[in-house]
C-alpha positions in Angstrom: -16.6 -16.6 11.3 -17.3 -13.0 11.9 -15.5 -11.4 8.9 -14.6 -13.9 6.1 -12.6 -11.2 4.3 -9.7 -9.2 5.7 -8.6 -6.1 3.8 -5.3 -4.6 5.1 -3.2 -1.6 4.5 0.6 -2.0 4.6 2.5 1.1 5.9 1.9 1.6 9.6 -0.4 -1.5 9.7 1.4 -4.7 8.7 4.7 -2.9 8.5 6.8 -0.1 9.8 6.4 3.4 8.4 10.1 3.8 8.9 10.9 1.0 6.4 9.0 2.8 3.7 10.2 6.3 4.4 13.8 5.5 5.4 14.6 2.7 3.0 12.2 2.5 0.1 11.6 6.1 -0.6 15.3 7.1 -0.5 16.2 4.2 -2.7 13.8 5.3 -5.4 14.7 9.0 -5.0 18.4 8.4 -5.6 17.9 6.2 -8.7 14.9 7.8 -10.4 16.8 9.9 -12.9 19.2 7.2 -14.0 16.3 4.7 -14.2 14.3 6.9 -16.5 17.2 7.6 -18.8 18.0 3.9 -19.1 14.4 2.6 -19.6 12.6 5.6 -21.1 11.9 3.8 -24.4 10.3 0.7 -22.7 6.5 0.8 -23.1 5.7 0.5 -19.4 8.1 3.2 -18.4 7.2 5.5 -21.2 3.5 5.3 -20.3 4.3 6.4 -16.7 6.6 9.2 -18.0 3.7 10.4 -20.2 1.3 10.2 -17.2 3.6 12.2 -15.0 4.1 14.8 -17.6 0.4 15.2 -18.1 -0.3 15.5 -14.4 2.6 18.0 -13.8 2.2 20.0 -17.0 5.7 19.4 -18.2 7.2 18.0 -21.5 7.5 14.2 -21.4 10.6 14.5 -23.6 12.3 16.5 -20.8 13.4 13.7 -18.6 15.1 16.1 -16.2 11.8 17.9 -15.6 10.0 14.6 -15.2 12.6 13.4 -12.7 12.4 16.7 -10.7 8.6 16.2 -10.6 8.8 12.6 -9.4 11.4 13.4 -6.7 9.3 16.3 -5.5 6.3 13.9 -5.3 8.4 11.4 -3.3 9.4 14.1 -0.9 5.8 15.1 -0.3 4.6 11.5 -0.2 2.1 12.2 -3.0 -0.2 9.4 -3.9 0.3 9.7 -7.6 -0.3 6.6 -9.6 2.6 7.0 -12.1 5.0 7.7 -9.2 3.9 4.5 -7.4 4.3 2.5 -10.6 7.8 3.8 -11.3 8.9 3.3 -7.6 7.7 -0.3 -7.9 9.9 -0.9 -10.9 12.9 0.5 -9.2 12.2 -1.4 -6.0 12.0 -4.6 -8.0 15.7 -4.2 -8.8 16.5 -3.5 -5.2 14.7 -6.7 -4.0 16.3 -8.8 -6.7 19.8 -7.5 -5.8 19.2 -8.2 -2.1 19.6 -4.5 -1.2 16.8 -4.8 1.4 14.0 -7.1 2.6 10.5 -5.9 3.4 9.6 -5.3 7.1 6.6 -7.1 8.5 5.7 -6.8 12.2 5.9 -10.2 14.1 2.4 -9.9 15.3 1.1 -9.1 11.8 2.9 -12.2 10.4 1.6 -14.5 13.1 -2.0 -13.3 13.1 -2.3 -13.1 9.3 -1.1 -16.7 9.1 -3.7 -17.7 11.7 -6.5 -16.0 9.8 -5.4 -17.6 6.5 -5.3 -21.0 8.2 -8.8 -20.4 9.5 -10.0 -20.0 5.9 -10.2 -16.2 5.8 -9.5 -14.4 2.5 -6.7 -11.9 2.8 -6.5 -8.8 0.5 -4.2 -5.8 0.5 -5.2 -2.2 -0.3 -2.3 0.2 -0.4 -1.4 3.4 -2.1 1.7 1.6 -3.5 1.1 -0.1 -6.9 0.0 -3.7 -7.0 3.3 -4.8 -8.5 5.1 -3.1 -5.6 2.8 -4.7 -3.1 3.6 -8.2 -4.6 7.3 -7.4 -4.4 6.9 -6.3 -0.8 5.2 -9.4 0.4 7.3 -11.6 -1.8 10.6 -10.4 -0.1 9.9 -10.1 3.6 12.1 -11.1 6.5 9.8 -14.1 6.8 10.2 -15.1 3.2 7.5 -15.1 0.4 4.1 -14.3 1.9 2.3 -13.7 -1.4 0.5 -17.1 -1.3 -1.4 -15.9 1.7 -3.2 -13.1 -0.3 -6.1 -13.6 -2.6 -5.6 -10.2 -4.3 -4.2 -6.7 -4.2 -5.7 -3.2 -4.8 -4.1 0.2 -5.3 -5.1 3.7 -6.3 -6.3 2.5 -9.7 -9.3 1.3 -7.6 -9.7 4.9 -6.4 -8.4 7.0 -3.5 -8.1 5.4 -0.1 -10.1 8.3 1.4 -13.1 7.8 -1.0 -15.9 5.5 0.0 -16.6 4.5 -3.6 -13.2 2.8 -3.7 -14.2 0.4 -1.0 -17.5 -0.4 -2.7 -15.6 -1.0 -5.9 -13.2 -3.4 -4.1 -16.1 -5.3 -2.4 -17.7 -5.8 -5.8 -14.5 -7.0 -7.3 -13.9 -9.4 -4.4 -17.5 -10.6 -4.7 -18.3 -10.0 -1.0 -20.9 -7.9 0.8 -19.2 -4.9 2.5 -20.5 -6.2 5.8 -18.3 -9.3 5.3 -15.1 -7.3 5.1 -13.0 -5.7 7.8 -10.5 -3.1 6.8 -7.3 -2.6 8.8 -5.5 0.7 8.6 -3.5 3.3 10.7 -5.2 6.2 9.0 -8.6 7.4 10.4 -9.7 9.1 7.2 -9.2 5.9 5.3 -11.3 4.0 7.9 -14.0 6.7 7.7 -14.3 6.1 4.0 -14.4 2.3 4.4 -17.1 2.6 7.1 -19.2 4.8 4.9 -19.1 2.1 2.3 -20.3 -0.4 4.9 -17.1 -2.2 5.8 -16.1 -3.0 9.4 -12.9 -1.3 10.5 -10.0 -1.7 12.9 -7.7 1.2 13.7 -4.0 0.1 14.1 -2.4 2.7 16.5 0.8 0.9 17.1 3.2 3.8 16.4 1.6 6.5 18.6 1.2 7.1 22.3 -1.7 9.5 21.7 -5.1 8.5 23.1 -7.8 7.5 20.7 -9.9 10.6 19.9 -13.1 10.6 21.9 -16.2 9.5 19.9 -14.1 7.6 17.3 -16.3 5.2 15.3 -13.4 2.8 14.9 -12.2 0.2 17.3 -8.6 0.9 18.1 -5.9 -1.7 18.7 -2.2 -1.5 19.4 -1.2 -4.6 17.4 -2.6 -7.5 15.4 -2.6 -9.6 18.6 -5.5 -7.4 19.8 -7.7 -7.8 16.7 -11.2 -9.2 17.3 -12.3 -10.2 13.8 
């Protein structure tokens, strides 16, 4: 077994970028203000409102200002931890109501199942919060895939373009970095993982552009082409 641990991104890797940007983001954007007004006194929501206010320099009591901040962050796809936490809470309602199911590429589904059956450990590292990741893989077009994964990591482990994040994840998994292969569609994330000693595979399924010359990452167009 070449790499006993598989660490994978979601957006653009296991799943379509369009699903996140065209379904999940608009769903949260349209409901953010009403959700905050309805749940502002709940401890988990209040904590994220406070975190947003601190980061943006606004008054946490001004829910309109907090909402405007969060919507602006959605529009710019900002990797802000309180935003990701609140989006996950809103998406939980959407999944529960059957408003959508998460997209997973057929090749990702088939290959991840095979890797799991081979005894590999599967982990997720995404900018979306861990609860949002669990919801995503718990409500896919293929059903509940959460039993396949041994753990989930988000930006509370550090930024995805910081090599220290990958060393921290390897320590938490209890594996040597050389035993882990990281799958992503973002070269800067792969650079950080490689600097931490992880193997990498660059998913380039949603582009026709050639792989940049001199790239340190093996590029593949789908999970079917992975050699791990």
